[in-house]
mmCIF file of the N, C-alpha and C atoms, coordinates in Angstrom:
data_MODEL
# 
_entry.id   MODEL 
# 
loop_
_atom_site.group_PDB 
_atom_site.id 
_atom_site.type_symbol 
_atom_site.label_atom_id 
_atom_site.label_alt_id 
_atom_site.label_comp_id 
_atom_site.label_asym_id 
_atom_site.label_entity_id 
_atom_site.label_seq_id 
_atom_site.pdbx_PDB_ins_code 
_atom_site.Cartn_x 
_atom_site.Cartn_y 
_atom_site.Cartn_z 
_atom_site.occupancy 
_atom_site.B_iso_or_equiv 
_atom_site.pdbx_formal_charge 
_atom_site.auth_seq_id 
_atom_site.auth_comp_id 
_atom_site.auth_asym_id 
_atom_site.auth_atom_id 
_atom_site.pdbx_PDB_model_num 
ATOM 1   N N  . MET A 1 1  ? 68.940 -111.306 -216.200 1.00 0.00 ? 1  MET A N  1 
ATOM 2   C CA . MET A 1 1  ? 69.368 -112.113 -215.808 1.00 0.00 ? 1  MET A CA 1 
ATOM 3   C C  . MET A 1 1  ? 70.982 -112.245 -216.724 1.00 0.00 ? 1  MET A C  1 
ATOM 4   N N  . ALA A 1 2  ? 72.182 -111.931 -215.393 1.00 0.00 ? 2  ALA A N  1 
ATOM 5   C CA . ALA A 1 2  ? 73.469 -111.340 -216.248 1.00 0.00 ? 2  ALA A CA 1 
ATOM 6   C C  . ALA A 1 2  ? 73.774 -112.834 -217.064 1.00 0.00 ? 2  ALA A C  1 
ATOM 7   N N  . GLU A 1 3  ? 74.870 -112.203 -217.745 1.00 0.00 ? 3  GLU A N  1 
ATOM 8   C CA . GLU A 1 3  ? 75.361 -113.623 -218.889 1.00 0.00 ? 3  GLU A CA 1 
ATOM 9   C C  . GLU A 1 3  ? 76.062 -114.692 -217.971 1.00 0.00 ? 3  GLU A C  1 
ATOM 10  N N  . ASN A 1 4  ? 76.723 -115.004 -217.046 1.00 0.00 ? 4  ASN A N  1 
ATOM 11  C CA . ASN A 1 4  ? 77.393 -116.029 -216.291 1.00 0.00 ? 4  ASN A CA 1 
ATOM 12  C C  . ASN A 1 4  ? 77.111 -116.053 -215.188 1.00 0.00 ? 4  ASN A C  1 
ATOM 13  N N  . ASP A 1 5  ? 75.525 -115.673 -214.711 1.00 0.00 ? 5  ASP A N  1 
ATOM 14  C CA . ASP A 1 5  ? 74.785 -115.431 -213.558 1.00 0.00 ? 5  ASP A CA 1 
ATOM 15  C C  . ASP A 1 5  ? 73.906 -116.915 -213.634 1.00 0.00 ? 5  ASP A C  1 
ATOM 16  N N  . ASP A 1 6  ? 74.382 -118.040 -212.242 1.00 0.00 ? 6  ASP A N  1 
ATOM 17  C CA . ASP A 1 6  ? 73.119 -119.086 -212.220 1.00 0.00 ? 6  ASP A CA 1 
ATOM 18  C C  . ASP A 1 6  ? 71.882 -118.808 -212.026 1.00 0.00 ? 6  ASP A C  1 
ATOM 19  N N  . THR A 1 7  ? 71.831 -117.939 -211.284 1.00 0.00 ? 7  THR A N  1 
ATOM 20  C CA . THR A 1 7  ? 70.684 -117.394 -210.787 1.00 0.00 ? 7  THR A CA 1 
ATOM 21  C C  . THR A 1 7  ? 69.482 -116.629 -211.112 1.00 0.00 ? 7  THR A C  1 
ATOM 22  N N  . PHE A 1 8  ? 68.133 -117.429 -210.941 1.00 0.00 ? 8  PHE A N  1 
ATOM 23  C CA . PHE A 1 8  ? 67.204 -117.029 -211.557 1.00 0.00 ? 8  PHE A CA 1 
ATOM 24  C C  . PHE A 1 8  ? 66.033 -116.807 -210.790 1.00 0.00 ? 8  PHE A C  1 
ATOM 25  N N  . GLU A 1 9  ? 64.949 -115.549 -211.147 1.00 0.00 ? 9  GLU A N  1 
ATOM 26  C CA . GLU A 1 9  ? 63.692 -114.787 -210.401 1.00 0.00 ? 9  GLU A CA 1 
ATOM 27  C C  . GLU A 1 9  ? 62.830 -115.791 -210.355 1.00 0.00 ? 9  GLU A C  1 
ATOM 28  N N  . VAL A 1 10 ? 62.495 -115.960 -208.817 1.00 0.00 ? 10 VAL A N  1 
ATOM 29  C CA . VAL A 1 10 ? 61.278 -116.440 -208.765 1.00 0.00 ? 10 VAL A CA 1 
ATOM 30  C C  . VAL A 1 10 ? 59.458 -115.995 -208.681 1.00 0.00 ? 10 VAL A C  1 
ATOM 31  N N  . ALA A 1 11 ? 59.111 -115.697 -209.621 1.00 0.00 ? 11 ALA A N  1 
ATOM 32  C CA . ALA A 1 11 ? 57.710 -115.217 -209.628 1.00 0.00 ? 11 ALA A CA 1 
ATOM 33  C C  . ALA A 1 11 ? 57.453 -115.237 -208.414 1.00 0.00 ? 11 ALA A C  1 
ATOM 34  N N  . ALA A 1 12 ? 56.691 -114.310 -207.527 1.00 0.00 ? 12 ALA A N  1 
ATOM 35  C CA . ALA A 1 12 ? 56.382 -114.004 -206.513 1.00 0.00 ? 12 ALA A CA 1 
ATOM 36  C C  . ALA A 1 12 ? 54.799 -114.270 -206.418 1.00 0.00 ? 12 ALA A C  1 
ATOM 37  N N  . VAL A 1 13 ? 54.348 -115.026 -205.242 1.00 0.00 ? 13 VAL A N  1 
ATOM 38  C CA . VAL A 1 13 ? 53.242 -115.836 -205.071 1.00 0.00 ? 13 VAL A CA 1 
ATOM 39  C C  . VAL A 1 13 ? 51.895 -115.256 -204.724 1.00 0.00 ? 13 VAL A C  1 
ATOM 40  N N  . PRO A 1 14 ? 50.906 -114.752 -205.103 1.00 0.00 ? 14 PRO A N  1 
ATOM 41  C CA . PRO A 1 14 ? 50.363 -113.713 -204.351 1.00 0.00 ? 14 PRO A CA 1 
ATOM 42  C C  . PRO A 1 14 ? 49.343 -114.169 -203.228 1.00 0.00 ? 14 PRO A C  1 
ATOM 43  N N  . HIS A 1 15 ? 48.927 -113.265 -202.145 1.00 0.00 ? 15 HIS A N  1 
ATOM 44  C CA . HIS A 1 15 ? 48.483 -113.922 -201.523 1.00 0.00 ? 15 HIS A CA 1 
ATOM 45  C C  . HIS A 1 15 ? 46.524 -113.196 -201.062 1.00 0.00 ? 15 HIS A C  1 
ATOM 46  N N  . VAL A 1 16 ? 45.401 -114.438 -200.387 1.00 0.00 ? 16 VAL A N  1 
ATOM 47  C CA . VAL A 1 16 ? 44.931 -114.086 -200.711 1.00 0.00 ? 16 VAL A CA 1 
ATOM 48  C C  . VAL A 1 16 ? 44.340 -112.499 -200.711 1.00 0.00 ? 16 VAL A C  1 
ATOM 49  N N  . ILE A 1 17 ? 44.512 -111.981 -199.912 1.00 0.00 ? 17 ILE A N  1 
ATOM 50  C CA . ILE A 1 17 ? 44.420 -110.266 -199.834 1.00 0.00 ? 17 ILE A CA 1 
ATOM 51  C C  . ILE A 1 17 ? 44.629 -109.577 -201.314 1.00 0.00 ? 17 ILE A C  1 
ATOM 52  N N  . ASP A 1 18 ? 45.874 -110.017 -201.965 1.00 0.00 ? 18 ASP A N  1 
ATOM 53  C CA . ASP A 1 18 ? 46.217 -109.315 -202.933 1.00 0.00 ? 18 ASP A CA 1 
ATOM 54  C C  . ASP A 1 18 ? 45.162 -109.739 -204.273 1.00 0.00 ? 18 ASP A C  1 
ATOM 55  N N  . ARG A 1 19 ? 44.750 -111.331 -203.719 1.00 0.00 ? 19 ARG A N  1 
ATOM 56  C CA . ARG A 1 19 ? 43.865 -111.613 -205.126 1.00 0.00 ? 19 ARG A CA 1 
ATOM 57  C C  . ARG A 1 19 ? 42.201 -111.132 -204.912 1.00 0.00 ? 19 ARG A C  1 
ATOM 58  N N  . LEU A 1 20 ? 42.069 -110.648 -203.696 1.00 0.00 ? 20 LEU A N  1 
ATOM 59  C CA . LEU A 1 20 ? 40.528 -110.001 -203.294 1.00 0.00 ? 20 LEU A CA 1 
ATOM 60  C C  . LEU A 1 20 ? 40.923 -108.680 -203.951 1.00 0.00 ? 20 LEU A C  1 
ATOM 61  N N  . ARG A 1 21 ? 42.096 -108.064 -203.537 1.00 0.00 ? 21 ARG A N  1 
ATOM 62  C CA . ARG A 1 21 ? 41.685 -106.741 -204.261 1.00 0.00 ? 21 ARG A CA 1 
ATOM 63  C C  . ARG A 1 21 ? 42.254 -106.475 -205.484 1.00 0.00 ? 21 ARG A C  1 
ATOM 64  N N  . ALA A 1 22 ? 42.697 -107.421 -206.206 1.00 0.00 ? 22 ALA A N  1 
ATOM 65  C CA . ALA A 1 22 ? 42.688 -107.560 -207.775 1.00 0.00 ? 22 ALA A CA 1 
ATOM 66  C C  . ALA A 1 22 ? 41.323 -107.535 -208.068 1.00 0.00 ? 22 ALA A C  1 
ATOM 67  N N  . VAL A 1 23 ? 40.445 -108.065 -207.491 1.00 0.00 ? 23 VAL A N  1 
ATOM 68  C CA . VAL A 1 23 ? 39.081 -107.523 -208.146 1.00 0.00 ? 23 VAL A CA 1 
ATOM 69  C C  . VAL A 1 23 ? 38.197 -106.980 -207.843 1.00 0.00 ? 23 VAL A C  1 
ATOM 70  N N  . GLY A 1 24 ? 39.014 -105.743 -206.984 1.00 0.00 ? 24 GLY A N  1 
ATOM 71  C CA . GLY A 1 24 ? 38.368 -104.643 -206.773 1.00 0.00 ? 24 GLY A CA 1 
ATOM 72  C C  . GLY A 1 24 ? 37.733 -104.211 -205.305 1.00 0.00 ? 24 GLY A C  1 
ATOM 73  N N  . LEU A 1 25 ? 38.205 -105.501 -204.357 1.00 0.00 ? 25 LEU A N  1 
ATOM 74  C CA . LEU A 1 25 ? 37.307 -105.301 -203.353 1.00 0.00 ? 25 LEU A CA 1 
ATOM 75  C C  . LEU A 1 25 ? 38.539 -104.453 -202.148 1.00 0.00 ? 25 LEU A C  1 
ATOM 76  N N  . SER A 1 26 ? 37.589 -103.572 -201.629 1.00 0.00 ? 26 SER A N  1 
ATOM 77  C CA . SER A 1 26 ? 38.759 -102.807 -200.920 1.00 0.00 ? 26 SER A CA 1 
ATOM 78  C C  . SER A 1 26 ? 39.132 -103.394 -199.513 1.00 0.00 ? 26 SER A C  1 
ATOM 79  N N  . GLY A 1 27 ? 40.233 -102.496 -198.849 1.00 0.00 ? 27 GLY A N  1 
ATOM 80  C CA . GLY A 1 27 ? 40.412 -103.442 -197.741 1.00 0.00 ? 27 GLY A CA 1 
ATOM 81  C C  . GLY A 1 27 ? 39.161 -103.662 -196.687 1.00 0.00 ? 27 GLY A C  1 
ATOM 82  N N  . ASP A 1 28 ? 38.450 -102.017 -196.468 1.00 0.00 ? 28 ASP A N  1 
ATOM 83  C CA . ASP A 1 28 ? 37.577 -102.561 -195.398 1.00 0.00 ? 28 ASP A CA 1 
ATOM 84  C C  . ASP A 1 28 ? 36.912 -103.729 -195.849 1.00 0.00 ? 28 ASP A C  1 
ATOM 85  N N  . ARG A 1 29 ? 36.182 -103.724 -197.213 1.00 0.00 ? 29 ARG A N  1 
ATOM 86  C CA . ARG A 1 29 ? 34.839 -104.802 -197.258 1.00 0.00 ? 29 ARG A CA 1 
ATOM 87  C C  . ARG A 1 29 ? 35.725 -106.166 -197.433 1.00 0.00 ? 29 ARG A C  1 
ATOM 88  N N  . ILE A 1 30 ? 36.823 -106.527 -197.271 1.00 0.00 ? 30 ILE A N  1 
ATOM 89  C CA . ILE A 1 30 ? 37.988 -107.155 -197.498 1.00 0.00 ? 30 ILE A CA 1 
ATOM 90  C C  . ILE A 1 30 ? 37.174 -107.942 -195.717 1.00 0.00 ? 30 ILE A C  1 
ATOM 91  N N  . GLN A 1 31 ? 37.719 -107.006 -194.948 1.00 0.00 ? 31 GLN A N  1 
ATOM 92  C CA . GLN A 1 31 ? 37.541 -107.560 -193.704 1.00 0.00 ? 31 GLN A CA 1 
ATOM 93  C C  . GLN A 1 31 ? 36.272 -107.770 -193.164 1.00 0.00 ? 31 GLN A C  1 
ATOM 94  N N  . GLN A 1 32 ? 35.417 -106.904 -193.511 1.00 0.00 ? 32 GLN A N  1 
ATOM 95  C CA . GLN A 1 32 ? 33.800 -107.247 -193.587 1.00 0.00 ? 32 GLN A CA 1 
ATOM 96  C C  . GLN A 1 32 ? 33.352 -108.827 -194.218 1.00 0.00 ? 32 GLN A C  1 
ATOM 97  N N  . HIS A 1 33 ? 34.062 -108.567 -195.105 1.00 0.00 ? 33 HIS A N  1 
ATOM 98  C CA . HIS A 1 33 ? 33.628 -111.009 -195.441 1.00 0.00 ? 33 HIS A CA 1 
ATOM 99  C C  . HIS A 1 33 ? 34.497 -111.154 -194.930 1.00 0.00 ? 33 HIS A C  1 
ATOM 100 N N  . PHE A 1 34 ? 35.679 -111.289 -194.705 1.00 0.00 ? 34 PHE A N  1 
ATOM 101 C CA . PHE A 1 34 ? 36.338 -111.965 -193.852 1.00 0.00 ? 34 PHE A CA 1 
ATOM 102 C C  . PHE A 1 34 ? 36.014 -112.348 -192.346 1.00 0.00 ? 34 PHE A C  1 
ATOM 103 N N  . HIS A 1 35 ? 35.094 -111.611 -191.927 1.00 0.00 ? 35 HIS A N  1 
ATOM 104 C CA . HIS A 1 35 ? 35.027 -111.610 -190.590 1.00 0.00 ? 35 HIS A CA 1 
ATOM 105 C C  . HIS A 1 35 ? 32.686 -112.003 -190.719 1.00 0.00 ? 35 HIS A C  1 
ATOM 106 N N  . ALA A 1 36 ? 32.895 -111.706 -191.988 1.00 0.00 ? 36 ALA A N  1 
ATOM 107 C CA . ALA A 1 36 ? 30.823 -112.451 -191.647 1.00 0.00 ? 36 ALA A CA 1 
ATOM 108 C C  . ALA A 1 36 ? 31.218 -113.306 -192.459 1.00 0.00 ? 36 ALA A C  1 
ATOM 109 N N  . ALA A 1 37 ? 31.316 -113.912 -193.274 1.00 0.00 ? 37 ALA A N  1 
ATOM 110 C CA . ALA A 1 37 ? 31.572 -115.131 -193.563 1.00 0.00 ? 37 ALA A CA 1 
ATOM 111 C C  . ALA A 1 37 ? 32.990 -116.128 -194.254 1.00 0.00 ? 37 ALA A C  1 
ATOM 112 N N  . PRO A 1 38 ? 32.612 -117.177 -194.449 1.00 0.00 ? 38 PRO A N  1 
ATOM 113 C CA . PRO A 1 38 ? 33.977 -117.776 -194.432 1.00 0.00 ? 38 PRO A CA 1 
ATOM 114 C C  . PRO A 1 38 ? 34.544 -117.680 -196.156 1.00 0.00 ? 38 PRO A C  1 
ATOM 115 N N  . ILE A 1 39 ? 35.842 -117.126 -196.531 1.00 0.00 ? 39 ILE A N  1 
ATOM 116 C CA . ILE A 1 39 ? 36.152 -116.789 -197.290 1.00 0.00 ? 39 ILE A CA 1 
ATOM 117 C C  . ILE A 1 39 ? 37.255 -118.164 -197.479 1.00 0.00 ? 39 ILE A C  1 
ATOM 118 N N  . ARG A 1 40 ? 37.063 -119.380 -199.052 1.00 0.00 ? 40 ARG A N  1 
ATOM 119 C CA . ARG A 1 40 ? 37.813 -120.664 -199.155 1.00 0.00 ? 40 ARG A CA 1 
ATOM 120 C C  . ARG A 1 40 ? 38.628 -119.980 -199.758 1.00 0.00 ? 40 ARG A C  1 
ATOM 121 N N  . LEU A 1 41 ? 39.777 -120.713 -199.999 1.00 0.00 ? 41 LEU A N  1 
ATOM 122 C CA . LEU A 1 41 ? 40.890 -121.054 -200.809 1.00 0.00 ? 41 LEU A CA 1 
ATOM 123 C C  . LEU A 1 41 ? 41.121 -122.594 -201.334 1.00 0.00 ? 41 LEU A C  1 
ATOM 124 N N  . ASP A 1 42 ? 40.495 -122.857 -202.428 1.00 0.00 ? 42 ASP A N  1 
ATOM 125 C CA . ASP A 1 42 ? 40.151 -124.685 -202.734 1.00 0.00 ? 42 ASP A CA 1 
ATOM 126 C C  . ASP A 1 42 ? 39.498 -125.644 -201.918 1.00 0.00 ? 42 ASP A C  1 
ATOM 127 N N  . GLY A 1 43 ? 38.282 -124.868 -201.587 1.00 0.00 ? 43 GLY A N  1 
ATOM 128 C CA . GLY A 1 43 ? 37.421 -125.460 -200.676 1.00 0.00 ? 43 GLY A CA 1 
ATOM 129 C C  . GLY A 1 43 ? 37.828 -125.102 -199.186 1.00 0.00 ? 43 GLY A C  1 
ATOM 130 N N  . GLN A 1 44 ? 38.824 -124.858 -198.796 1.00 0.00 ? 44 GLN A N  1 
ATOM 131 C CA . GLN A 1 44 ? 38.984 -125.080 -196.914 1.00 0.00 ? 44 GLN A CA 1 
ATOM 132 C C  . GLN A 1 44 ? 39.126 -123.543 -196.857 1.00 0.00 ? 44 GLN A C  1 
ATOM 133 N N  . GLN A 1 45 ? 38.757 -123.124 -195.584 1.00 0.00 ? 45 GLN A N  1 
ATOM 134 C CA . GLN A 1 45 ? 38.314 -121.792 -195.313 1.00 0.00 ? 45 GLN A CA 1 
ATOM 135 C C  . GLN A 1 45 ? 39.802 -121.136 -194.762 1.00 0.00 ? 45 GLN A C  1 
ATOM 136 N N  . VAL A 1 46 ? 39.605 -119.921 -195.095 1.00 0.00 ? 46 VAL A N  1 
ATOM 137 C CA . VAL A 1 46 ? 40.760 -119.082 -195.000 1.00 0.00 ? 46 VAL A CA 1 
ATOM 138 C C  . VAL A 1 46 ? 41.112 -118.641 -193.807 1.00 0.00 ? 46 VAL A C  1 
ATOM 139 N N  . ALA A 1 47 ? 41.911 -118.772 -192.995 1.00 0.00 ? 47 ALA A N  1 
ATOM 140 C CA . ALA A 1 47 ? 42.297 -118.705 -191.620 1.00 0.00 ? 47 ALA A CA 1 
ATOM 141 C C  . ALA A 1 47 ? 43.404 -116.961 -191.257 1.00 0.00 ? 47 ALA A C  1 
ATOM 142 N N  . ASP A 1 48 ? 44.165 -116.552 -192.485 1.00 0.00 ? 48 ASP A N  1 
ATOM 143 C CA . ASP A 1 48 ? 44.921 -116.050 -192.777 1.00 0.00 ? 48 ASP A CA 1 
ATOM 144 C C  . ASP A 1 48 ? 45.246 -115.137 -194.138 1.00 0.00 ? 48 ASP A C  1 
ATOM 145 N N  . LEU A 1 49 ? 44.551 -113.810 -194.381 1.00 0.00 ? 49 LEU A N  1 
ATOM 146 C CA . LEU A 1 49 ? 44.216 -113.138 -195.455 1.00 0.00 ? 49 LEU A CA 1 
ATOM 147 C C  . LEU A 1 49 ? 45.747 -113.082 -196.277 1.00 0.00 ? 49 LEU A C  1 
ATOM 148 N N  . ASP A 1 50 ? 47.056 -113.500 -195.449 1.00 0.00 ? 50 ASP A N  1 
ATOM 149 C CA . ASP A 1 50 ? 48.037 -113.387 -195.905 1.00 0.00 ? 50 ASP A CA 1 
ATOM 150 C C  . ASP A 1 50 ? 48.908 -114.358 -196.433 1.00 0.00 ? 50 ASP A C  1 
ATOM 151 N N  . GLN A 1 51 ? 47.965 -115.732 -196.671 1.00 0.00 ? 51 GLN A N  1 
ATOM 152 C CA . GLN A 1 51 ? 48.473 -116.635 -196.689 1.00 0.00 ? 51 GLN A CA 1 
ATOM 153 C C  . GLN A 1 51 ? 48.736 -117.110 -198.395 1.00 0.00 ? 51 GLN A C  1 
ATOM 154 N N  . PRO A 1 52 ? 49.621 -117.632 -199.034 1.00 0.00 ? 52 PRO A N  1 
ATOM 155 C CA . PRO A 1 52 ? 49.509 -117.895 -200.299 1.00 0.00 ? 52 PRO A CA 1 
ATOM 156 C C  . PRO A 1 52 ? 48.182 -118.378 -201.462 1.00 0.00 ? 52 PRO A C  1 
ATOM 157 N N  . ALA A 1 53 ? 47.921 -117.455 -202.350 1.00 0.00 ? 53 ALA A N  1 
ATOM 158 C CA . ALA A 1 53 ? 46.623 -118.393 -203.203 1.00 0.00 ? 53 ALA A CA 1 
ATOM 159 C C  . ALA A 1 53 ? 47.117 -118.006 -204.340 1.00 0.00 ? 53 ALA A C  1 
ATOM 160 N N  . PRO A 1 54 ? 47.513 -118.979 -204.908 1.00 0.00 ? 54 PRO A N  1 
ATOM 161 C CA . PRO A 1 54 ? 48.329 -119.216 -206.618 1.00 0.00 ? 54 PRO A CA 1 
ATOM 162 C C  . PRO A 1 54 ? 47.338 -118.903 -207.166 1.00 0.00 ? 54 PRO A C  1 
ATOM 163 N N  . ALA A 1 55 ? 48.030 -118.186 -208.601 1.00 0.00 ? 55 ALA A N  1 
ATOM 164 C CA . ALA A 1 55 ? 46.586 -117.998 -209.442 1.00 0.00 ? 55 ALA A CA 1 
ATOM 165 C C  . ALA A 1 55 ? 46.095 -118.770 -209.957 1.00 0.00 ? 55 ALA A C  1 
ATOM 166 N N  . ALA A 1 56 ? 46.121 -120.125 -209.759 1.00 0.00 ? 56 ALA A N  1 
ATOM 167 C CA . ALA A 1 56 ? 45.544 -121.808 -210.228 1.00 0.00 ? 56 ALA A CA 1 
ATOM 168 C C  . ALA A 1 56 ? 44.567 -122.120 -209.815 1.00 0.00 ? 56 ALA A C  1 
ATOM 169 N N  . SER A 1 57 ? 44.282 -121.825 -208.017 1.00 0.00 ? 57 SER A N  1 
ATOM 170 C CA . SER A 1 57 ? 43.837 -121.938 -206.969 1.00 0.00 ? 57 SER A CA 1 
ATOM 171 C C  . SER A 1 57 ? 42.151 -121.130 -207.634 1.00 0.00 ? 57 SER A C  1 
ATOM 172 N N  . ARG A 1 58 ? 41.485 -121.156 -206.424 1.00 0.00 ? 58 ARG A N  1 
ATOM 173 C CA . ARG A 1 58 ? 39.991 -121.439 -206.793 1.00 0.00 ? 58 ARG A CA 1 
ATOM 174 C C  . ARG A 1 58 ? 40.180 -120.609 -205.110 1.00 0.00 ? 58 ARG A C  1 
ATOM 175 N N  . LEU A 1 59 ? 39.257 -119.003 -205.066 1.00 0.00 ? 59 LEU A N  1 
ATOM 176 C CA . LEU A 1 59 ? 39.406 -118.714 -204.399 1.00 0.00 ? 59 LEU A CA 1 
ATOM 177 C C  . LEU A 1 59 ? 37.530 -117.916 -204.380 1.00 0.00 ? 59 LEU A C  1 
ATOM 178 N N  . MET A 1 60 ? 36.942 -118.020 -203.021 1.00 0.00 ? 60 MET A N  1 
ATOM 179 C CA . MET A 1 60 ? 35.549 -117.859 -202.855 1.00 0.00 ? 60 MET A CA 1 
ATOM 180 C C  . MET A 1 60 ? 35.325 -117.311 -201.889 1.00 0.00 ? 60 MET A C  1 
ATOM 181 N N  . ILE A 1 61 ? 33.986 -116.279 -201.581 1.00 0.00 ? 61 ILE A N  1 
ATOM 182 C CA . ILE A 1 61 ? 33.387 -115.859 -200.770 1.00 0.00 ? 61 ILE A CA 1 
ATOM 183 C C  . ILE A 1 61 ? 32.394 -116.353 -200.253 1.00 0.00 ? 61 ILE A C  1 
ATOM 184 N N  . ASP A 1 62 ? 32.222 -117.557 -199.339 1.00 0.00 ? 62 ASP A N  1 
ATOM 185 C CA . ASP A 1 62 ? 30.468 -118.047 -198.752 1.00 0.00 ? 62 ASP A CA 1 
ATOM 186 C C  . ASP A 1 62 ? 29.518 -116.932 -198.950 1.00 0.00 ? 62 ASP A C  1 
ATOM 187 N N  . PRO A 1 63 ? 28.766 -116.892 -199.321 1.00 0.00 ? 63 PRO A N  1 
ATOM 188 C CA . PRO A 1 63 ? 27.355 -116.144 -199.385 1.00 0.00 ? 63 PRO A CA 1 
ATOM 189 C C  . PRO A 1 63 ? 27.210 -115.823 -197.372 1.00 0.00 ? 63 PRO A C  1 
ATOM 190 N N  . SER A 1 64 ? 26.815 -114.925 -197.134 1.00 0.00 ? 64 SER A N  1 
ATOM 191 C CA . SER A 1 64 ? 26.334 -114.946 -195.685 1.00 0.00 ? 64 SER A CA 1 
ATOM 192 C C  . SER A 1 64 ? 24.861 -115.039 -195.353 1.00 0.00 ? 64 SER A C  1 
# 
């Protein structure tokens, strides 16, 4: 941030797919889970892997 600049940077919020990749799942494996069993974010079924998933939210894959 410049000395006379009143703007600030907003930290990017990760998406569901980003969080799943961060725990080591491949893109193919994520797609398999997405189509085989519900992925839930704070208890709500995920309909779009690109939806925001803040770090404080709970992300889980239901057992199939």
